[in-house]
N, C-alpha and C positions, 0 to 999 in steps of 0.2 A: 849568219848566213851558214849554209849548208853547200859543199864544191863535189860534186859526184863526177867520174868517170863515165860514159856509158862506153859498154867496150862490145864487140860483136862475138860470135860463137868461137874466136878463134880468141879470144882473150885482147883482141887488139883495140884500143883509144879510139873511137868515133866519135868523141868531143868534148866539152863540156857541160855540167848544167849548173847551173847554179838558182840554189831556191832561196830564197831574202824575205824575214819576218818584219815589219817593224813594230817597233814594241811601243815606240814613244806613246801611246796613247794610254798601253798598261801602264809603265811605269808611273806617266802622272798622274793614274786612281790611286796606286799605291800607295807615292807620296799625299798626296792629297787623305787617306786613309792615316796612313803615319801619325798627320800633323793633327787629325781631329782623334786619335786613340789619346795621343801623349794630351791633345785635349784637354781629355774629357780623366786624363788623371789626373793634371797638376791645378787645373782653374775648378776652382771654389773651395780650397782647405777650409775656408773660413767666413762667417758671415760679414766678416769686417769688407767694406764695399773697393776702400784705398788697396787692400790687402789683392783682392780677388783681382782687381785689373792690374796689381803689379804682376799678379802672375799671365795673367793673358798680354800685358806686353812681350814679357819673357818669351812663352807661347810661340808667337807672332814672329820677333825678330828669328830664334833657331830656328822656327819652321816656314818661313817665307816671305820675313820684310829684310830688310837692312835697318830703318830707322825708325819708332814707334813710341806717337806721344797721345796717352789720353790726359782729358780737360773731362771732371767733374764736374757736374754746377755747385753752384758755395753752397747751398744745405744741402746737399748730397754727400761733400767734402767735409762737414760739420757731426754726418751721422743723421739729416733728418729727411725727411721723406720727401721726394723734386713737387714742387708747383709749380701749376703754371704760369705761363708768362706771358704776359699780354707780348704781342708784338711788337708795340712802340716801345716796351721797357725794354733799359739794357737787360742784359746778359751776365753774369757776373760766373766764370770760374774757373776753377784752380787745379793746377797742376798736379796731376797724383800719378803718375809716373810718367819714366820715358826710359827706352833702351834703344841701342844702337848695337849692330850686328860687329862683333870685330875688338879687336888686343882692348879697347875701352870701354865693351860692354862688362859692366857692373853691377848685378841688381841689387 
């Protein structure tokens, strides 16, 4: 916000002029770009799926989330390629990563 007093020819203050800029959208745009940049640097350092989802959870908690869990299909967690699962069949998943914001956050 900028404040300026308009003055007449003799220098007497005639009022007050205020200029206000809403930078909320710019702030959130910069924040999103920062998270994307950090994600690009930190996610995918290996080809190991479990390590990659741990990196994903770390970035999400430090960037925008309070709590993150990532579950992988059992076959993927065991290092295999994902297989199509018929809709009527049960799906087995394994917890691959879990992170929480705050003092209890321990990668």
